[in-house]
C-alpha positions, 0 to 999 in steps of 0.5 A: 880133720873130720876125725879131729872134729869128732874127737873134739865133740866126744870130749865136749860133754857139755856141748859148749863148743870149748874143751875144759880141763875137766872134760879133757881129763875125763875123756882121757881117763874113760874114752878109748877112742880119744886116747887112740886119736891123741896117741896117733895124731902127731901133735906133741901138745895133743899127745901131752894131754895124755900125760898128767905131768905135762897137761898144764903146759900142753893146755897153755900151748893149745889155748892160743887165745888164753881163754882157759879153754880149747876152742875148735879152731885151736884144736884144728890148728894143732891137728893141721900143724901135725898133718904138715909135720907128717907130710914133711917127714914123708916128703923128706923120707922120699927125697932121701930114698930117691937120693940113695937110689940115684947114688946106686 
């Protein structure tokens, strides 16, 4: 989550503690670290911030309190969900491998 917080702070140019659509669009256009993080984070809605055609729906999904901006807890929640999905996928893969090995 430390990397997620760092990226949040990189995007939050006005240091308001929230991310506006303008800040997100600006960061996606100009900051390679932000783009790399979003590409690799594992959360579909965060990855969609990179796609202009999906930006609005992504912001709606991330903005769970409907304030019009993304707060740090909302950002971290998306990251935590992505981590849970990645861990589950790894556990499922290990189980499949163990099952295949047991059949051999």
